[in-house]
C-alpha distance (Angstrom), angle and dihedral (degrees) to the residues before:
residue distance angle dihedral
M1 . . .
N2 3.82 . .
R3 3.79 129.4 .
R4 3.83 91.5 -81.6
G5 3.78 91.5 63.1
A6 3.79 93.4 40.5
A7 3.81 90.4 52.0
A8 3.80 91.4 48.5
L9 3.80 90.6 50.4
L10 3.79 92.5 45.9
A11 3.78 92.0 49.8
A12 3.79 91.7 47.1
A13 3.78 89.5 55.1
A14 3.80 91.0 48.1
L15 3.80 107.6 47.1
L16 3.75 88.9 142.4
A17 3.78 137.9 159.3
A18 3.79 95.5 -46.0
G19 3.80 91.3 44.1
C20 3.79 130.7 150.0
G21 3.78 127.4 -76.6
R22 3.75 147.3 109.6
G23 3.76 126.5 -104.4
K24 3.78 140.7 125.5
D25 3.77 131.9 -149.2
A26 3.80 102.3 -139.2
S27 3.79 120.6 -148.0
D28 3.79 131.8 165.6
A29 3.79 94.7 -162.6
R30 3.79 122.2 106.3
P31 3.83 112.4 -102.3
V32 3.78 117.9 -108.8
Q33 3.77 127.1 -156.8
G34 3.77 127.5 -123.1
G35 3.77 144.4 49.7
T36 3.78 135.0 81.6
L37 3.80 120.9 -78.7
R38 3.82 114.0 -148.8
V39 3.80 117.1 -156.6
A40 3.80 120.9 -179.8
G41 3.79 120.8 -151.2
V42 3.77 145.2 139.9
T43 3.80 116.4 -66.7
P44 3.82 110.0 -92.8
L45 3.76 122.0 -127.2
S46 3.81 91.4 -121.9
L47 3.80 144.0 -24.2
D48 3.81 90.8 -126.7
P49 3.83 105.7 103.9
K50 3.79 92.4 -139.3
R51 3.83 86.2 69.4
A52 3.82 94.7 50.5
A53 3.79 101.6 119.6
L54 3.82 105.1 124.3
V55 3.78 130.9 58.6
A56 3.82 89.6 -111.9
D57 3.82 87.7 63.2
F58 3.79 94.9 49.5
L59 3.83 99.4 71.6
P60 3.82 97.4 59.9
A61 3.80 91.8 35.1
T62 3.81 95.3 55.2
S63 3.81 92.4 42.2
L64 3.80 92.8 53.4
F65 3.80 99.8 34.5
D66 3.80 139.5 43.3
R67 3.81 117.3 -149.1
L68 3.78 122.3 -153.5
V69 3.79 89.3 -88.7
A70 3.78 138.1 19.2
F71 3.81 126.9 -161.6
D72 3.77 133.0 -114.2
S73 3.81 122.1 -138.3
D74 3.82 90.0 -81.5
L75 3.82 91.5 50.8
T76 3.78 93.7 -110.4
P77 3.85 110.5 148.8
V78 3.80 112.5 -107.9
P79 3.82 130.6 -179.2
A80 3.79 119.2 -76.2
A81 3.82 119.3 143.7
A82 3.81 86.2 -5.6
S83 3.80 117.3 61.4
S84 3.82 93.7 -163.0
W85 3.79 143.9 -9.6
E86 3.80 140.9 -167.8
S87 3.79 139.5 -176.3
N88 3.77 138.6 -149.8
S89 3.81 119.5 -100.3
D90 3.82 97.3 -85.3
A91 3.85 98.2 40.5
T92 3.81 94.7 -114.7
E93 3.82 96.4 115.8
W94 3.80 125.1 45.8
T95 3.79 129.1 -176.1
F96 3.81 121.4 -161.0
H97 3.81 121.0 -164.5
L98 3.80 113.6 -152.7
A99 3.78 121.2 -132.2
A100 3.79 110.5 -102.9
G101 3.79 121.4 -109.6
R102 3.81 98.7 16.7
T103 3.78 116.7 147.0
F104 3.75 141.3 -173.3
H105 3.81 117.8 -114.1
D106 3.80 90.8 -94.6
G107 3.82 90.0 58.3
S108 3.80 96.9 -106.2
P109 3.82 116.0 133.7
V110 3.80 121.9 -100.4
E111 3.78 106.5 -121.0
A112 3.80 137.0 -178.4
A113 3.81 89.4 -110.7
D114 3.82 88.5 61.6
F115 3.80 89.6 59.7
K116 3.80 91.9 47.8
F117 3.79 90.1 49.1
A118 3.82 92.6 47.3
W119 3.80 94.8 48.1
E120 3.80 91.5 48.8
R121 3.81 88.5 52.9
V122 3.82 88.3 56.0
A123 3.82 91.8 47.4
N124 3.81 95.1 45.1
P125 3.83 106.1 113.4
D126 3.79 90.9 -144.5
A127 3.80 89.3 62.6
K128 3.81 91.0 59.0
S129 3.79 90.3 -150.9
A130 3.81 112.8 -174.6
V131 3.82 90.2 -141.2
A132 3.82 101.4 46.1
F133 3.82 87.1 114.1
L134 3.81 88.5 73.8
L135 3.80 86.5 80.0
D136 3.79 99.8 41.2
N137 3.81 92.9 107.6
V138 3.82 93.0 56.1
R139 3.79 112.2 106.5
G140 3.78 109.2 -103.2
F141 3.82 96.2 21.4
A142 3.80 93.7 114.2
G143 3.80 93.3 53.5
Y144 3.79 92.5 45.3
E145 3.78 91.9 49.2
A146 3.80 90.1 49.2
K147 3.84 88.9 49.5
S148 3.80 91.4 -121.9
A149 3.82 90.3 117.0
K150 3.79 130.8 46.7
E151 3.80 94.9 -144.0
I152 3.79 141.7 17.3
A153 3.77 101.1 -96.8
G154 3.80 94.6 -156.3
L155 3.82 92.8 60.8
K156 3.79 108.3 82.6
A157 3.79 129.9 175.6
L158 3.81 97.0 -154.4
D159 3.79 89.5 -176.3
A160 3.79 136.9 -26.8
G161 3.79 92.5 -71.1
T162 3.80 103.7 34.5
L163 3.80 129.4 74.4
K164 3.80 120.0 -173.4
V165 3.82 121.2 -162.6
E166 3.81 118.5 -164.9
L167 3.80 116.3 -164.8
V168 3.80 133.0 -156.0
K169 3.81 92.1 -139.3
P170 3.81 131.9 18.9
F171 3.79 114.7 -84.1
A172 3.78 118.2 175.0
E173 3.83 91.5 179.0
L174 3.80 94.3 64.3
P175 3.85 93.2 112.2
A176 3.81 88.5 59.3
L177 3.79 92.3 47.9
V178 3.82 95.3 50.8
G179 3.80 88.8 58.8
H180 3.79 89.5 74.4
P181 3.83 110.4 120.6
A182 3.81 91.9 -125.4
L183 3.81 90.9 63.9
A184 3.80 96.4 66.2
P185 3.83 119.3 125.8
V186 3.79 122.0 -103.8
P187 3.85 128.2 -162.0
R188 3.78 99.6 -99.8
A189 3.80 97.3 -155.8
K190 3.81 94.7 51.2
V191 3.81 94.3 44.1
S192 3.81 92.3 47.3
A193 3.79 90.3 51.2
D194 3.83 97.9 47.8
E195 3.80 116.7 3.4
A196 3.81 94.1 167.0
G197 3.80 91.2 51.6
F198 3.79 90.3 47.9
A199 3.81 90.7 55.5
R200 3.82 90.6 54.5
S201 3.79 95.1 45.1
P202 3.82 110.6 14.8
I203 3.78 120.8 -158.0
G204 3.79 103.6 -141.3
N205 3.77 138.6 169.5
G206 3.81 99.1 -127.9
A207 3.79 135.6 109.2
F208 3.82 92.0 -88.8
K209 3.81 130.7 50.9
M210 3.79 132.1 -162.9
A211 3.81 112.7 -83.5
Q212 3.80 91.0 -168.4
A213 3.79 137.8 -6.9
W214 3.81 118.4 -82.8
D215 3.79 120.5 -134.3
G216 3.80 96.3 -161.5
K217 3.78 96.6 -93.0
G218 3.76 136.2 64.9
A219 3.79 125.3 25.7
I220 3.81 125.2 -18.9
K221 3.80 107.4 -135.3
L222 3.80 120.5 -156.5
A223 3.79 134.2 174.3
R224 3.79 133.0 -155.9
Y225 3.82 112.5 -87.2
E226 3.78 102.2 -129.8
Q227 3.82 95.0 -162.9
Y228 3.81 94.5 51.8
G229 3.80 110.5 141.5
G230 3.81 96.3 -145.2
K231 3.78 130.4 54.6
G232 3.79 104.4 -40.4
A233 3.78 123.2 -126.6
Y234 3.79 118.6 -94.0
V235 3.80 97.8 -145.4
D236 3.78 120.6 69.7
A237 3.78 93.7 -138.7
L238 3.79 141.5 14.8
T239 3.79 122.6 -152.2
I240 3.80 117.9 -168.3
L241 3.80 109.3 -160.9
C242 3.80 106.5 -147.8
E243 3.79 114.9 -150.4
A244 3.78 136.7 175.7
S245 3.81 95.0 -117.1
E246 3.75 143.6 8.2
E247 3.81 89.0 -108.8
V248 3.81 90.8 60.6
S249 3.82 93.4 45.3
Y250 3.81 90.4 50.3
A251 3.81 88.8 50.7
D252 3.82 86.9 55.8
F253 3.79 88.3 60.6
Q254 3.78 94.1 44.9
S255 3.79 91.0 52.7
G256 3.82 93.8 47.4
K257 3.79 94.1 -110.4
A258 3.83 92.5 116.6
D259 3.79 133.5 40.3
V260 3.82 94.1 -151.8
A261 3.80 133.6 22.2
G262 3.78 137.9 158.2
V263 3.79 120.0 -106.8
P264 3.83 111.2 -118.6
V265 3.79 120.6 -112.4
G266 3.79 108.5 -88.6
K267 3.82 94.1 22.5
L268 3.80 100.8 82.6
D269 3.80 97.0 96.1
E270 3.80 89.3 50.1
A271 3.82 92.9 46.2
E272 3.81 92.1 52.1
K273 3.79 88.5 59.2
S274 3.81 92.5 47.3
Y275 3.81 94.3 47.6
P276 3.83 107.1 29.2
N277 3.81 94.0 157.9
A278 3.79 112.5 101.6
K279 3.76 101.2 -168.8
A280 3.77 141.7 70.4
G281 3.79 116.6 -87.8
K282 3.80 95.1 58.5
N283 3.76 135.0 50.4
H284 3.78 104.6 -81.7
L285 3.80 146.8 155.0
L286 3.77 131.9 -104.9
S287 3.80 115.2 -161.9
G288 3.77 138.0 176.8
P289 3.80 145.4 141.6
Q290 3.79 125.4 -62.2
A291 3.79 127.0 -138.1
A292 3.78 91.8 -115.6
T293 3.78 137.0 96.9
Y294 3.81 137.4 -162.5
Y295 3.78 121.7 -150.1
L296 3.79 149.9 158.2
G297 3.79 113.1 -113.6
F298 3.81 133.7 -161.9
N299 3.78 133.2 -152.2
V300 3.80 95.1 -124.5
A301 3.81 94.4 -178.3
D302 3.80 95.1 70.3
A303 3.78 140.4 38.2
P304 2.98 137.5 -54.9
F305 3.84 93.8 31.7
K306 3.78 99.9 35.4
T307 3.82 92.0 107.6
P308 3.84 125.5 67.8
E309 3.81 89.5 -132.2
A310 3.81 92.1 62.2
R311 3.80 91.7 49.3
R312 3.80 92.0 45.5
G313 3.78 90.5 51.3
V314 3.80 91.6 57.3
A315 3.81 92.8 42.4
L316 3.81 92.0 57.2
T317 3.84 91.1 58.1
V318 3.82 96.0 59.8
N319 3.81 116.0 109.5
R320 3.80 104.8 -162.0
A321 3.80 94.2 -179.6
V322 3.78 89.9 63.6
L323 3.82 92.4 44.2
V324 3.82 90.5 55.1
S325 3.82 90.1 58.2
V326 3.80 91.0 65.0
F327 3.80 93.5 67.8
G328 3.82 105.0 49.7
G329 3.80 96.6 -124.1
S330 3.82 96.9 -42.3
R331 3.81 94.4 106.8
Q332 3.78 134.9 49.1
A333 3.80 130.8 -157.7
S334 3.81 111.3 -94.3
T335 3.78 134.5 -164.3
A336 3.82 95.9 172.6
I337 3.79 135.6 77.9
V338 3.80 93.7 -141.4
P339 3.83 109.3 59.8
P340 3.82 128.3 -137.0
G341 3.80 115.7 -80.8
V342 3.80 95.4 40.2
P343 3.85 113.5 108.8
G344 3.80 108.2 -98.1
A345 3.81 96.0 17.9
R346 3.80 117.6 140.5
V347 3.77 140.8 161.5
S348 3.79 102.1 -79.2
N349 3.77 128.2 -134.8
C350 3.81 92.9 -124.8
E351 3.79 99.9 164.4
A352 3.80 94.8 -164.1
C353 3.81 95.2 47.6
R354 3.80 94.8 100.0
V355 3.79 138.5 77.2
D356 3.82 112.8 -91.2
V357 3.80 111.8 146.5
A358 3.78 93.6 176.9
G359 3.79 90.7 51.6
A360 3.80 89.8 46.3
K361 3.81 90.9 55.5
V362 3.80 91.3 50.6
A363 3.83 92.7 49.5
L364 3.79 93.0 46.2
T365 3.80 91.0 48.8
Q366 3.80 89.8 51.7
A367 3.81 88.4 50.7
G368 3.80 92.7 46.7
L369 3.79 89.9 -126.1
Q370 3.78 124.0 145.4
G371 3.78 139.8 132.3
A372 3.81 124.4 29.4
V373 3.80 123.7 15.7
R374 3.80 125.5 174.6
M375 3.81 131.3 -132.3
L376 3.81 131.0 -173.9
T377 3.80 115.8 -144.0
T378 3.79 140.7 154.6
T379 3.78 130.8 -98.4
G380 3.79 120.7 -101.4
E381 3.77 138.5 95.3
S382 3.82 96.5 -93.8
D383 3.82 90.9 48.5
R384 3.81 89.8 50.5
R385 3.80 91.4 51.9
V386 3.81 92.6 46.6
T387 3.79 89.5 51.0
E388 3.81 91.5 51.5
I389 3.82 91.2 51.1
L390 3.81 92.1 49.4
K391 3.79 90.3 45.5
T392 3.82 91.9 52.5
G393 3.80 92.3 50.2
M394 3.79 94.2 47.8
S395 3.80 92.5 47.2
Q396 3.80 89.4 60.7
A397 3.80 87.8 62.1
G398 3.81 94.8 45.7
L399 3.81 101.3 -94.4
D400 3.79 126.3 126.7
L401 3.82 108.6 -148.4
Q402 3.79 112.9 -151.0
A403 3.81 112.9 -169.2
T404 3.79 129.1 -158.9
Q405 3.80 113.2 -159.0
V406 3.80 121.6 -155.8
K407 3.80 132.6 176.6
P408 3.83 114.8 -87.3
E409 3.81 91.7 -118.4
D410 3.83 90.4 56.3
Y411 3.79 96.9 42.2
A412 3.80 99.7 92.0
Q413 3.80 91.4 52.4
E414 3.81 92.6 47.9
L415 3.81 91.5 49.8
G416 3.78 89.9 59.2
K417 3.80 93.9 57.7
S418 3.79 124.0 97.3
G419 3.78 120.3 -105.2
V420 3.79 98.2 48.9
Q421 3.82 109.8 138.1
M422 3.80 102.4 174.4
Y423 3.79 133.2 2.6
R424 3.79 139.5 -174.9
L425 3.80 116.5 -130.5
G426 3.78 141.0 179.2
W427 3.82 113.5 -157.3
V428 3.80 124.6 -165.3
A429 3.80 121.7 -166.9
Q430 3.81 116.6 -119.9
Y431 3.82 89.8 -159.8
P432 3.82 127.7 24.2
S433 3.79 102.6 -104.8
M434 3.80 140.7 103.5
D435 3.80 85.0 -118.8
A436 3.81 90.3 67.0
F437 3.80 90.1 63.1
L438 3.80 99.8 37.1
Y439 3.80 114.0 34.2
A440 3.79 104.2 51.2
Q441 3.81 94.4 39.7
F442 3.82 101.6 41.5
H443 3.81 111.0 21.8
S444 3.82 108.3 101.4
S445 3.81 90.5 -126.5
G446 3.80 86.8 70.5
I447 3.81 95.2 62.4
G448 3.78 107.4 121.5
R449 3.80 90.5 24.9
D450 3.82 122.7 46.9
N451 3.80 98.9 -20.0
M452 3.79 90.3 89.7
S453 3.81 94.4 167.5
R454 3.85 89.3 60.0
Y455 3.81 86.8 -130.3
S456 3.80 118.8 171.8
N457 3.81 127.0 -179.8
S458 3.81 121.1 156.2
E459 3.81 91.8 -152.6
V460 3.80 91.1 55.1
D461 3.81 91.4 46.1
S462 3.80 90.3 52.5
L463 3.82 93.8 48.5
L464 3.80 92.8 48.8
D465 3.80 93.1 46.2
Q466 3.79 90.4 49.0
A467 3.81 91.9 48.3
R468 3.79 91.6 52.7
K469 3.81 92.1 57.2
T470 3.84 95.4 42.6
L471 3.79 112.0 101.3
D472 3.81 97.0 -172.9
A473 3.82 104.3 93.0
Q474 3.81 98.0 -148.4
R475 3.78 93.3 46.5
R476 3.80 89.5 47.8
I477 3.81 91.9 52.1
S478 3.81 89.8 49.7
L479 3.81 90.3 55.6
Y480 3.80 92.6 47.7
R481 3.80 89.8 50.1
Q482 3.77 91.3 52.1
A483 3.79 89.2 51.3
E484 3.80 91.9 49.1
D485 3.82 91.2 51.0
R486 3.80 91.2 50.3
I487 3.81 92.0 49.0
L488 3.81 92.5 49.7
A489 3.79 90.2 50.1
D490 3.82 88.0 57.7
L491 3.82 93.9 41.5
P492 3.82 102.9 -149.3
I493 3.80 82.7 158.1
V494 3.80 134.4 20.7
P495 3.83 114.6 -138.9
L496 3.79 111.5 -131.2
L497 3.78 112.8 167.8
S498 3.79 143.3 -3.9
Y499 3.79 123.8 -145.7
R500 3.79 129.1 -109.4
R501 3.77 128.7 -162.8
A502 3.78 131.2 -156.8
D503 3.80 129.0 -175.0
A504 3.77 125.1 -164.6
V505 3.80 109.8 -133.2
G506 3.78 127.0 -164.6
A507 3.80 126.2 -121.4
R508 3.83 95.6 -108.1
V509 3.81 96.1 47.6
R510 3.80 117.0 106.3
G511 3.82 131.9 178.9
Y512 3.79 95.7 20.6
A513 3.81 114.2 153.6
F514 3.77 140.7 157.5
N515 3.78 134.0 -167.4
A516 3.79 134.0 -142.7
F517 3.81 91.6 -96.4
G518 3.80 91.4 63.4
L519 3.80 97.6 -107.9
T520 3.82 124.9 137.0
D521 3.79 123.3 -171.9
L522 3.79 101.9 -147.0
S523 3.80 92.2 179.4
R524 3.83 86.7 77.1
V525 3.80 93.7 54.0
W526 3.80 121.5 97.9
L527 3.77 137.0 177.2
A528 3.78 122.2 -121.0
P529 3.82 115.0 -134.2
A530 3.78 113.4 -89.6
S531 3.79 112.1 -98.1
């Protein structure tokens, strides 16, 4: 497994207080300016955007920095630091035109060279960035990562306002990828002069600026950047309360210390009873899907799951309704690879994604499979309960599920070892696209890296390759859907659950929203006058 898979696993294990979802706090009132918005969340790893790999990092990163693109409520890329972009006919060359007049918080202009510098910081192997793989399709990345080149040749600042990106292979979803919070620009002169100081008090180009340096603990205090070139923030100040866990940050909301906080996993059903109001003016919840999925995977290259019949037999034993009960409203039954909230996602026609014990017995008999089967999973109470549910279902069809639990931090390494028969996996998209769920995990080029099922199908490869070079969005989605259908017919994995997020929002908060990629634009949030 490469860093892409490790980052997806890490993010799946850490869908914390600032997690992913889609929801909007509707209000017809006219926004007013002023006040301090208090948002509670889990302490981020760093304020340096090159470290932005987990959802806890995204809130400060997107408040302090603008990437080339942002996303609307449907996760369509829209202009941010770039005012426009275009590609060549086969999606191997992209040109981004920066918005005029944009500056960093120290007043220096945002230039294309700042993006090149920032992206090369992410790709630098010495930085050990968990999301360096985002750039692995850029021409020259391999040489730069191997330290045989001093720059990434495919990143070109044509002039101060124009960034050109040359790719090794076609990729029509590049605009979605460059919206990742780690790919924000940084002022190259300031960072080169004092990188440690920059990490404590970043100089960004977003709607908020640092009000004071952050020492890695306690609250992160930001202020509105008055010279921001986009739509300025409504609130005067933003305080991010950094806590050790989502349970503590949620307690901040319950006590009135915070205006917004995420609801912990397993507490959503309880929170809906505590905050039944679904509108501004009272404490309430916003909920929506997350760009993450949870599934059971097979090693299809080796016995006993080399045949579709064996995999179908296991699939027909899974009771998703019981699995959902483990997570207290934070998960939903899923029969698709691509989860709700991602553009192009739909309820799939996975024929084997249902409970049919009699059918399971027939399929397993055809496959000649009975007795003990092995599954790799992670430690933790929810994982233990999921394993017991899967074990009960399989036992009804004559299988004895034997699970090996490993620590989450060791899981990626264990998955790469030989002898794995089945595994449980949570996968989080690093860019909001069907491609993020399909290509890395199921294209045959990913075998030995993120294609952990060792799945290979030439028809699927062709559909995914064609989708990546198709610039028309609807045609591209159609190709990805065809690939998803073909994969589900082969069943290298069995979808189990999709993720759901809920945020608790205070009575005075207006305009709060989040999308399925886990991003929240706090510049659009305002506080109603106290009654």
